[in-house]
N, C-alpha and C positions, 0 to 999 in steps of 0.2 A: 099820204100827204103829197100835195102837188110839188113836183121837183123844183119848180121856179120859186115857190113860196119857201121851201126848205133852204134853198141857196140864199134867198134874201134874208131869212131869219139868221142864218149862220153869219152872214156878213154883218148884220146888226150886232150880233153877240161879239164879234171880233172888234167892232168899233167901240163897244162899251168897255171891253178889256183894255183897249188903248187909251180910252179917256180916264179910266180908273185903274191904273197899274197897281199890282201888289207892292206894298211898301215893306222894306226891310228896315226896322228901327236902327237908327244910328246908335252907337254905343262904344265906349272904351272898354276893351278887354284887358285886364291886368294879368301879367304872367303869374304873379302871386300876390296875395293880399296880406300875408303875414311873414315877417322875416325875423329870425333870431340871430343876434350878433353876440358872439362869445369874445369877451375882452381878455387878451393876454395879460399876464401879471405886469403891472406898472403902466398899462395903456389906459388913457382916459378919453380918447376920441375914436370915432369910427365913421366911415362913409357908407351910406345905405342907398341902394338904387332900386326903384320900382319901375320896371319897363312896362309899357302898355302899347296897345294898337287899336286904331279905330277899325272895327270889323263890320261896321254898318254901311249904309248906302248914302248917308248924309254927313256933312261936316259936323264936328263937335268941338266946342271951345271950352277950355278949363277956366272957370270963373274965379275960384278961390281955393286956397289950401290952408287948413287950420291944423295946428299941432297942440297936443294936450300938455306939453311941457316946454319951457323956455330953453331946455337943454337940446332941443331939436331945431335946427335951422334948415331952410330949403332954398334951392336956387329958384329965381323967378321963373314961372312957367305960366304964360297967359296967351299962348297962340292958339289958333284954330287948326284942328287936325282934319285933313281931307280923308275920304274913304280909303282905307288901305295904308294910311300913314301912321307911323308909330313915334313914340317918344319915351322919355325917361324922367321920372320925378326923382331928383337927387336930394338926399337928406344928409345933414352933417350933425353927428351926435357929439356933444361935449358935456359929460355929466359926472366925471370923476370915477374912480375905480370903486366897484361895489362887490361885496361878497355874495349878494343875492340878486336874483333876476328882477328886473323892473319892466313893466309893460306900458307903452305909450301909444296913443291913438292919433292917427292922421286922417282928417276928414277932407275929401276932395269933392268939390261941387262943380258940375259942368252943365252944358246945355242939352244933354240927352233927356228927352221927355219921358222915356221909359224908366231910366234909372239915373236921376240927376245927382245922387249922393253916393259916394263910395267910401267905405271905412277901411283903412289900412292899419295894421298893427306892427309895431316895432318892439321886440323883446330884447333887452340888453342884460347880459349876465357876465360877471367877471369869471375868467378861467382860473379860479383858485383851486382849492383841494376838492371842491364839490360843485355841482351845478344842479339847478332845479328848472325843468323846462316842461311846459311854458311857465312864465313868471307870474301868472295870474289865473284865476278861475272866474268866469263870468257867465251870467244867465240874463236873457231878456225878461223883463217883468211879465208875468203871466204865463211863461212857458213851463213845461214840466220840470220838477225839482230833481233833475237827474244828477248823479254823482259825476264830478269832474276829477280826473286823475292827473296829477302832476308827477313827473319822473325825477327822482333824486338819483344822482350818479356820483360815485366816488371816483372822480376823473383821474386822480393821481395814484389810486390803488394803495392808499395808506391806512385804510381801515376806518375812514370817516363814515358815520352812519347817523340817521335821524333817530332820536330816542324818545322824543316827546313833542307834541304839537297841541296848541290850543288857539282858539279864536277869541277876538275881542268883542264879538257879537254872538249872542247865544243862538241866533238864527242859523249859524253854520256849525256843523260837526266835522271833526277831522279824525282820520284813521291812517295809521302807518302800517304797511304790510311789505314784507320782503318779496322781491321778484326772483325769478330763476337765475338771472345773471348775477355774478358776484358784484357786490358794491352797488346794486340797484334796488331802490325801494319805491313803492307807490305811495304817494301822499294823496289820499282820497278825501275830497271836500264835498260835502252834501248840504244844501240848504233845506231847512225844514219847510220853508215856503218861499215862493217867488212873487207873492202878491204885492209886496211893498218894496220899492227901490231902496237900496242902501248897501253899504259895504262893511268890510272888516279886514283887519290884518290877521293873517294866520302866522303866528310865531312858531318857529321850529327850533328845537335844541339839537345841535349836531355834536356828537361825542367823538373824541379821538382816542386811540389806544393809550396815549400817555396820560389819560385822565382829564384832559382839558375839554371844556365844552364851549361851543360857539353858538350864538343865537342869530338866526336870520328870519326873514319874513317874506311872505307873498301876499298878494291882494286877492280877496274874494268879493264879488260885487253882483248885486241884482241891478241891472241897468235900466234906466228910464229912457225910452226912445225919444222923448221930447226934451231931454236935458243932457248937457255935456258933463255935469257935475255928479260926483258920487259922494254921498254922505257917509263918512267912515265912523263907525262906533267902536 
């Protein structure tokens, strides 16, 4: 190749690169998308923080925040975040003391063209004699019907244990198996099918050494990506 032609071609290539630079999509990166809050005895409020940072090359603005329960409030957050800038979504929970875990969804919409919607999860459980974590089992509609395992823990070491479990929807089966650690049990929830969106309560009977039995529940759901509602049967 003629050296003069080669140099000219290289210069043209450089010019094209300058005219069409590589783009790094803007986007908010969240430190975590799921937080479990354990409520001490007698406490009915909690503060939850979801930090994030714009790791892209373009500014991103948060357009809206939606929560699945009125028990969650959030501080106004509607500013635009420049590349490298971070912030925090602060939530305030006020839902009363519960003996079982509950799961709440927070939907954040922003101007990121690559991922304009982010789903955050808040799990709330009272620190009573036992805990079940996470507080729900979920599957996206059409995904494999894999078993989800919830961990039961006797947090006060008083001999509390799950002895029976049943679902309000025949699409979900439940199995309780002891784990190696004392006071820990796996509650295994398996859907027969994930074809049709819908949910159920999984009721769990917890027995104590003195003969008393307490009933608690968790949520199992096949989630519809186009709807925020879950039909419980």
